N, C-alpha and C positions, 0 to 999 in steps of 0.2 A: 592472460589466458585463463579460461574457465577451469574450475576444479572438477566439473562434472561433464560427463559425456551426455549427449542428447538422449540416449536410450536409458539413462539413469533418472531422468526427470519424468515423473509419472503423476497421473491424477488430474484433478480439477484445479486449475490455476487461473482464477478470474482476474481480469483487469479491474483494479479498484479505483474508484474516483478519489480525488483529493478534496476534502471538505474544508470550507472556509467559513468563518463567522461573519457577522455584519460589518466588522472593521477590516475585513479582508485578511485576517490572520488565519493560520492553519488551525482548524477546529479539532484538537486532539481528542476531546470527549466523544465527538461524533465519529471520529476515526475508530476509536476503541469499540464503540457500539457496533459499527459496521463489521469490524474484524470478528467480534463475537457472533454476530448474525451469520456471517459467511462460514465460520467454523462449525456452527451448529447445523448448517445445511450442507456440509460435506466438502468444503474447500480444503485442498491439500497444500496450497501455497497461494501467494499473491503476486501480481504484477503491479508494481507501484510507480507512482510519480511520472507518468509519461504516456500511458496508454490512451488517455482521453484528451491529450493535447495540452494539459496544464503545465507541463514541464517547461515550456517555452517562456512562461511568465513567472516562474518560481525561482527564488534565489537558492543557492546551494544549501544555505542554512535551513530554509523551509523544506527542501527535499530531504535533508538529513533528519529533520524533526519528524517527518512522516515515517520514514524508515525506522527510526528509533522507537517511535510510538507503537508501530505495528510489532516490532520485535518484542518490546516489553509486554504488550498485550498477549501475544502468543505464548 
């Protein structure tokens, strides 16, 4: 069950792409740069690891890495 009511979630929450390097590993540096870019341009939150379809091809470890990287950068 969610800890938040829908009326508590406000602002701009863009769907963020998941970035991969040439070896098909999660590109954490590119992820960090995109987080900074989006924060500088007014993002209030992020929708991660699924909004652009990549979640179906990612392992749970990869998804966790993306989330952990974004949390650390924020």
